[in-house]
RODRENVEX-856837 format. One record per atom (N, C-alpha, C, O, CB): residue number from 1; residue in one letter; chain; atom name; x, y, z. Coordinates in steps of 0.1 Angstrom, whole numbers, plus 2048, in hexadecimal, padded with zeros to 3 digits. Glycine has a CB too. Layout:
(r NUM,"A","A","CA",(X,Y,Z)) ...
***
This chain:
(r 1,"X","A","N",(806,7F6,7FF)) (r 1,"X","A","CA",(7FE,7FE,802)) (r 1,"X","A","C",(806,80C,800)) (r 1,"X","A","O",(800,816,7FD)) (r 1,"X","A","CB",(7F9,7FA,80F)) (r 2,"X","A","N",(818,80A,803)) (r 2,"X","A","CA",(821,819,807)) (r 2,"X","A","C",(826,81A,7F8)) (r 2,"X","A","O",(826,825,7F2)) (r 2,"X","A","CB",(82F,818,815)) (r 3,"X","A","N",(82B,810,7F2)) (r 3,"X","A","CA",(830,80F,7E4)) (r 3,"X","A","C",(82A,812,7D7)) (r 3,"X","A","O",(81E,80E,7D6)) (r 3,"X","A","CB",(833,804,7E2)) (r 4,"X","A","N",(82F,818,7CD)) (r 4,"X","A","CA",(82C,816,7C1)) (r 4,"X","A","C",(830,809,7BD)) (r 4,"X","A","O",(83C,808,7BA)) (r 4,"X","A","CB",(830,820,7B9)) (r 5,"X","A","N",(828,7FD,7BB)) (r 5,"X","A","CA",(82F,7EF,7B5)) (r 5,"X","A","C",(829,7F2,7A5)) (r 5,"X","A","O",(832,7F5,79D)) (r 5,"X","A","CB",(827,7DD,7BD)) (r 6,"X","A","N",(81F,7F1,7A1)) (r 6,"X","A","CA",(81B,7F2,793)) (r 6,"X","A","C",(814,7FE,78D)) (r 6,"X","A","O",(80D,806,793)) (r 6,"X","A","CB",(813,7E9,790)) (r 7,"X","A","N",(817,7FD,782)) (r 7,"X","A","CA",(814,80D,77E)) (r 7,"X","A","C",(806,810,77C)) (r 7,"X","A","O",(803,81C,77C)) (r 7,"X","A","CB",(81A,811,76F)) (r 8,"X","A","N",(7FB,804,77C)) (r 8,"X","A","CA",(7F1,805,77E)) (r 8,"X","A","C",(7EC,805,78D)) (r 8,"X","A","O",(7E0,802,78D)) (r 8,"X","A","CB",(7EC,7FE,776)) (r 9,"X","A","N",(7F2,807,79A)) (r 9,"X","A","CA",(7EE,807,7A5)) (r 9,"X","A","C",(7E8,816,7A9)) (r 9,"X","A","O",(7EE,821,7A9)) (r 9,"X","A","CB",(7F9,802,7AD)) (r 10,"X","A","N",(7DA,811,7AF)) (r 10,"X","A","CA",(7CE,81E,7B5)) (r 10,"X","A","C",(7D5,824,7BF)) (r 10,"X","A","O",(7D0,82F,7C1)) (r 10,"X","A","CB",(7BE,819,7BD)) (r 11,"X","A","N",(7DE,821,7C7)) (r 11,"X","A","CA",(7E4,827,7D6)) (r 11,"X","A","C",(7EE,822,7D7)) (r 11,"X","A","O",(7F1,816,7D5)) (r 11,"X","A","CB",(7DB,825,7E4)) (r 12,"X","A","N",(7F7,82C,7DA)) (r 12,"X","A","CA",(806,82C,7E3)) (r 12,"X","A","C",(805,839,7E7)) (r 12,"X","A","O",(7FF,842,7E2)) (r 12,"X","A","CB",(816,828,7DC)) (r 13,"X","A","N",(80F,838,7F5)) (r 13,"X","A","CA",(815,845,7FB)) (r 13,"X","A","C",(81C,850,7EF)) (r 13,"X","A","O",(823,84D,7E5)) (r 13,"X","A","CB",(822,841,808)) (r 14,"X","A","N",(817,860,7F4)) (r 14,"X","A","CA",(820,866,7E9)) (r 14,"X","A","C",(82E,867,7EF)) (r 14,"X","A","O",(838,869,7E9)) (r 14,"X","A","CB",(81B,874,7E4)) (r 15,"X","A","N",(82C,865,7FC)) (r 15,"X","A","CA",(83F,867,804)) (r 15,"X","A","C",(84D,85D,801)) (r 15,"X","A","O",(859,860,801)) (r 15,"X","A","CB",(83E,865,818)) (r 16,"X","A","N",(848,852,800)) (r 16,"X","A","CA",(84F,847,7F5)) (r 16,"X","A","C",(855,842,7EA)) (r 16,"X","A","O",(84F,842,7E0)) (r 16,"X","A","CB",(84B,842,7F3)) (r 17,"X","A","N",(85D,83F,7EB)) (r 17,"X","A","CA",(864,838,7DA)) (r 17,"X","A","C",(85B,82E,7D4)) (r 17,"X","A","O",(857,825,7DB)) (r 17,"X","A","CB",(876,82E,7DB)) (r 18,"X","A","N",(857,82F,7C9)) (r 18,"X","A","CA",(855,823,7BC)) (r 18,"X","A","C",(861,817,7C3)) (r 18,"X","A","O",(86B,819,7CA)) (r 18,"X","A","CB",(85C,82C,7A7)) (r 19,"X","A","N",(85A,80A,7BF)) (r 19,"X","A","CA",(863,7FD,7C2)) (r 19,"X","A","C",(86C,803,7B3)) (r 19,"X","A","O",(878,800,7B3)) (r 19,"X","A","CB",(858,7EA,7C2)) (r 20,"X","A","N",(868,80A,7A9)) (r 20,"X","A","CA",(871,807,79B)) (r 20,"X","A","C",(87C,816,79E)) (r 20,"X","A","O",(888,818,799)) (r 20,"X","A","CB",(864,808,788)) (r 21,"X","A","N",(877,81D,7A4)) (r 21,"X","A","CA",(882,828,7AB)) (r 21,"X","A","C",(888,826,7B3)) (r 21,"X","A","O",(893,82B,7B5)) (r 21,"X","A","CB",(87F,833,7B0)) (r 22,"X","A","N",(884,81C,7BC)) (r 22,"X","A","CA",(893,819,7C5)) (r 22,"X","A","C",(89E,810,7BD)) (r 22,"X","A","O",(8AA,810,7BF)) (r 22,"X","A","CB",(88F,810,7D4)) (r 23,"X","A","N",(897,807,7B3)) (r 23,"X","A","CA",(89C,7FC,7AA)) (r 23,"X","A","C",(8A9,806,7A7)) (r 23,"X","A","O",(8B5,804,7AA)) (r 23,"X","A","CB",(891,7F7,79B)) (r 24,"X","A","N",(8A3,811,7A1)) (r 24,"X","A","CA",(8AE,81B,797)) (r 24,"X","A","C",(8B6,824,79D)) (r 24,"X","A","O",(8BD,82C,797)) (r 24,"X","A","CB",(8A7,826,78F)) (r 25,"X","A","N",(8B6,820,7AB)) (r 25,"X","A","CA",(8C1,82A,7B0)) (r 25,"X","A","C",(8D1,823,7A9)) (r 25,"X","A","O",(8D3,818,7A5)) (r 25,"X","A","CB",(8C1,829,7C4)) (r 26,"X","A","N",(8D9,82D,7A8)) (r 26,"X","A","CA",(8E6,829,7A7)) (r 26,"X","A","C",(8F0,81D,7B4)) (r 26,"X","A","O",(8F9,814,7B3)) (r 26,"X","A","CB",(8EE,839,7A7)) (r 27,"X","A","N",(8E8,822,7BC)) (r 27,"X","A","CA",(8F1,818,7CA)) (r 27,"X","A","C",(8E7,80A,7CB)) (r 27,"X","A","O",(8E9,801,7D4)) (r 27,"X","A","CB",(8F0,823,7E0)) (r 28,"X","A","N",(8DE,809,7C3)) (r 28,"X","A","CA",(8D6,7FC,7C9)) (r 28,"X","A","C",(8DA,7ED,7C5)) (r 28,"X","A","O",(8DE,7E8,7BB)) (r 28,"X","A","CB",(8C6,7FD,7C4)) (r 29,"X","A","N",(8D9,7E9,7CF)) (r 29,"X","A","CA",(8DB,7D6,7CF)) (r 29,"X","A","C",(8CF,7D2,7D9)) (r 29,"X","A","O",(8C9,7D8,7E1)) (r 29,"X","A","CB",(8EC,7CE,7D7)) (r 30,"X","A","N",(8D0,7C7,7D4)) (r 30,"X","A","CA",(8C5,7BF,7D7)) (r 30,"X","A","C",(8C7,7BB,7E8)) (r 30,"X","A","O",(8C0,7BB,7F1)) (r 30,"X","A","CB",(8C6,7B2,7CC)) (r 31,"X","A","N",(8D5,7B9,7E6)) (r 31,"X","A","CA",(8DD,7B7,7FC)) (r 31,"X","A","C",(8D8,7C2,7FD)) (r 31,"X","A","O",(8CC,7C2,800)) (r 31,"X","A","CB",(8F2,7B6,803)) (r 32,"X","A","N",(8DE,7CF,7FC)) (r 32,"X","A","CA",(8D5,7DB,806)) (r 32,"X","A","C",(8CA,7DB,806)) (r 32,"X","A","O",(8C6,7E1,810)) (r 32,"X","A","CB",(8D6,7E8,805)) (r 33,"X","A","N",(8BF,7D5,7FE)) (r 33,"X","A","CA",(8B4,7DA,802)) (r 33,"X","A","C",(8AB,7CF,80C)) (r 33,"X","A","O",(8A1,7CF,814)) (r 33,"X","A","CB",(8AC,7DF,7F5)) (r 34,"X","A","N",(8B4,7C6,808)) (r 34,"X","A","CA",(8AC,7B7,80F)) (r 34,"X","A","C",(8B4,7BE,824)) (r 34,"X","A","O",(8B0,7BD,82F)) (r 34,"X","A","CB",(8B6,79D,805)) (r 35,"X","A","N",(8BF,7C1,81F)) (r 35,"X","A","CA",(8C4,7C0,833)) (r 35,"X","A","C",(8BD,7CD,833)) (r 35,"X","A","O",(8C3,7D2,83D)) (r 35,"X","A","CB",(8DB,7C0,83B)) (r 36,"X","A","N",(8B6,7D5,82E)) (r 36,"X","A","CA",(8B1,7E5,830)) (r 36,"X","A","C",(8A2,7E1,834)) (r 36,"X","A","O",(89C,7E9,83B)) (r 36,"X","A","CB",(8B2,7F0,81F)) (r 37,"X","A","N",(899,7D3,831)) (r 37,"X","A","CA",(88E,7D1,832)) (r 37,"X","A","C",(88C,7C7,83E)) (r 37,"X","A","O",(881,7C4,842)) (r 37,"X","A","CB",(88A,7CD,828)) (r 38,"X","A","N",(89A,7C1,844)) (r 38,"X","A","CA",(89B,7BA,84D)) (r 38,"X","A","C",(89E,7C2,85D)) (r 38,"X","A","O",(89C,7BD,868)) (r 38,"X","A","CB",(8A4,7B2,849)) (r 39,"X","A","N",(8A2,7CE,858)) (r 39,"X","A","CA",(8A6,7D7,863)) (r 39,"X","A","C",(89D,7E2,867)) (r 39,"X","A","O",(89C,7EC,860)) (r 39,"X","A","CB",(8B3,7DD,861)) (r 40,"X","A","N",(895,7E0,872)) (r 40,"X","A","CA",(888,7E8,877)) (r 40,"X","A","C",(88C,7FA,873)) (r 40,"X","A","O",(897,7FE,877)) (r 40,"X","A","CB",(886,7E5,88B)) (r 41,"X","A","N",(887,800,86F)) (r 41,"X","A","CA",(884,813,86F)) (r 41,"X","A","C",(876,818,874)) (r 41,"X","A","O",(86C,811,876)) (r 41,"X","A","CB",(885,81A,85D)) (r 42,"X","A","N",(879,824,875)) (r 42,"X","A","CA",(86A,827,875)) (r 42,"X","A","C",(860,829,86D)) (r 42,"X","A","O",(854,826,86F)) (r 42,"X","A","CB",(869,82F,879)) (r 43,"X","A","N",(867,830,85F)) (r 43,"X","A","CA",(85C,832,857)) (r 43,"X","A","C",(855,823,852)) (r 43,"X","A","O",(849,822,84E)) (r 43,"X","A","CB",(861,83C,84B)) (r 44,"X","A","N",(85D,818,851)) (r 44,"X","A","CA",(84F,80D,84E)) (r 44,"X","A","C",(84F,806,85A)) (r 44,"X","A","O",(857,804,863)) (r 44,"X","A","CB",(851,801,841)) (r 45,"X","A","N",(83F,802,856)) (r 45,"X","A","CA",(83D,7F7,85E)) (r 45,"X","A","C",(845,7EE,862)) (r 45,"X","A","O",(84E,7EA,85B)) (r 45,"X","A","CB",(836,7F2,85C)) (r 46,"X","A","N",(840,7E7,86F)) (r 46,"X","A","CA",(844,7DD,870)) (r 46,"X","A","C",(83E,7D3,870)) (r 46,"X","A","O",(835,7D1,877)) (r 46,"X","A","CB",(849,7DD,878)) (r 47,"X","A","N",(845,7C9,863)) (r 47,"X","A","CA",(83E,7BE,85A)) (r 47,"X","A","C",(84A,7B3,85E)) (r 47,"X","A","O",(855,7B8,85D)) (r 47,"X","A","CB",(83D,7C4,846)) (r 48,"X","A","N",(84C,7A7,863)) (r 48,"X","A","CA",(854,79D,865)) (r 48,"X","A","C",(857,796,857)) (r 48,"X","A","O",(84F,78E,853)) (r 48,"X","A","CB",(84E,793,870)) (r 49,"X","A","N",(862,79A,84F)) (r 49,"X","A","CA",(868,794,845)) (r 49,"X","A","C",(871,785,84A)) (r 49,"X","A","O",(878,787,854)) (r 49,"X","A","CB",(872,79F,83D)) (r 50,"X","A","N",(871,779,845)) (r 50,"X","A","CA",(87C,771,845)) (r 50,"X","A","C",(889,778,83E)) (r 50,"X","A","O",(888,784,83C)) (r 50,"X","A","CB",(878,762,83E)) (r 51,"X","A","N",(893,773,83B)) (r 51,"X","A","CA",(8A0,779,835)) (r 51,"X","A","C",(89C,770,827)) (r 51,"X","A","O",(8A4,774,81E)) (r 51,"X","A","CB",(8B0,776,83F)) (r 52,"X","A","N",(896,767,824)) (r 52,"X","A","CA",(890,764,819)) (r 52,"X","A","C",(888,76B,813)) (r 52,"X","A","O",(886,76A,807)) (r 52,"X","A","CB",(88C,75B,81A)) (r 53,"X","A","N",(882,772,81A)) (r 53,"X","A","CA",(871,77A,811)) (r 53,"X","A","C",(87A,789,80E)) (r 53,"X","A","O",(879,790,804)) (r 53,"X","A","CB",(85C,77D,820)) (r 54,"X","A","N",(881,78B,81A)) (r 54,"X","A","CA",(887,799,818)) (r 54,"X","A","C",(890,796,807)) (r 54,"X","A","O",(88E,79D,7FE)) (r 54,"X","A","CB",(895,79F,828)) (r 55,"X","A","N",(898,78A,806)) (r 55,"X","A","CA",(89C,78A,7FB)) (r 55,"X","A","C",(895,78A,7ED)) (r 55,"X","A","O",(898,791,7E3)) (r 55,"X","A","CB",(8A2,782,7FC)) (r 56,"X","A","N",(88C,781,7F0)) (r 56,"X","A","CA",(883,77E,7E7)) (r 56,"X","A","C",(87E,78F,7DF)) (r 56,"X","A","O",(87F,793,7D4)) (r 56,"X","A","CB",(876,775,7EF)) (r 57,"X","A","N",(878,797,7EE)) (r 57,"X","A","CA",(873,7A7,7E9)) (r 57,"X","A","C",(880,7AD,7E3)) (r 57,"X","A","O",(880,7B1,7D8)) (r 57,"X","A","CB",(86E,7B2,7F8)) (r 58,"X","A","N",(886,7AD,7E7)) (r 58,"X","A","CA",(897,7B7,7E4)) (r 58,"X","A","C",(896,7AF,7D3)) (r 58,"X","A","O",(892,7B7,7CB)) (r 58,"X","A","CB",(8AB,7B1,7F1)) (r 59,"X","A","N",(898,7A6,7CF)) (r 59,"X","A","CA",(898,79F,7C3)) (r 59,"X","A","C",(88E,7A5,7B9)) (r 59,"X","A","O",(891,7AD,7B0)) (r 59,"X","A","CB",(896,791,7C5)) (r 60,"X","A","N",(883,7A1,7BD)) (r 60,"X","A","CA",(879,7AA,7B9)) (r 60,"X","A","C",(879,7BB,7B2)) (r 60,"X","A","O",(879,7BF,7A6)) (r 60,"X","A","CB",(871,7AA,7C6)) (r 61,"X","A","N",(87B,7C2,7BE)) (r 61,"X","A","CA",(87F,7CF,7B9)) (r 61,"X","A","C",(888,7CE,7B3)) (r 61,"X","A","O",(887,7D7,7AB)) (r 61,"X","A","CB",(881,7D8,7C1)) (r 62,"X","A","N",(896,7C6,7B0)) (r 62,"X","A","CA",(89F,7C5,7A6)) (r 62,"X","A","C",(89B,7C3,79A)) (r 62,"X","A","O",(8A1,7C9,790)) (r 62,"X","A","CB",(8A6,7BC,7A8)) (r 63,"X","A","N",(892,7BC,79A)) (r 63,"X","A","CA",(88F,7B8,78C)) (r 63,"X","A","C",(886,7C6,785)) (r 63,"X","A","O",(882,7C4,779)) (r 63,"X","A","CB",(885,7A8,78C)) (r 64,"X","A","N",(883,7D3,78B)) (r 64,"X","A","CA",(87C,7DB,786)) (r 64,"X","A","C",(884,7E9,780)) (r 64,"X","A","O",(880,7F3,77C)) (r 64,"X","A","CB",(872,7DC,790)) (r 65,"X","A","N",(894,7E1,784)) (r 65,"X","A","CA",(8A2,7EB,77C)) (r 65,"X","A","C",(8A0,7EA,772)) (r 65,"X","A","O",(89D,7DF,76D)) (r 65,"X","A","CB",(8B2,7E7,77D)) (r 66,"X","A","N",(8A2,7F8,769)) (r 66,"X","A","CA",(8A0,7F8,75D)) (r 66,"X","A","C",(8AF,7FF,75D)) (r 66,"X","A","O",(8B4,802,752)) (r 66,"X","A","CB",(892,7FE,757)) 
***
C-alpha cells in the first residue's frame, strides 16, 4: 500500500519511492535492500520477514531495474 509497484496501481503513499525508482538508484544492490528490510526502522511498518522473503523481495525490486 505504501510503494508504487505497478503502473496501474490505484494507491500509494506520495512520500515514498516506487520500487522501480529504488531499483534505478546507482548504488542499488539486492543485498543492500534485503538488509534494509531486515533492519527495523521507524519509517516502515513492522512486518516480520524471513531472510529468504527479504531476499526474494529484494530480487523482485532488482528485476525492475532498467
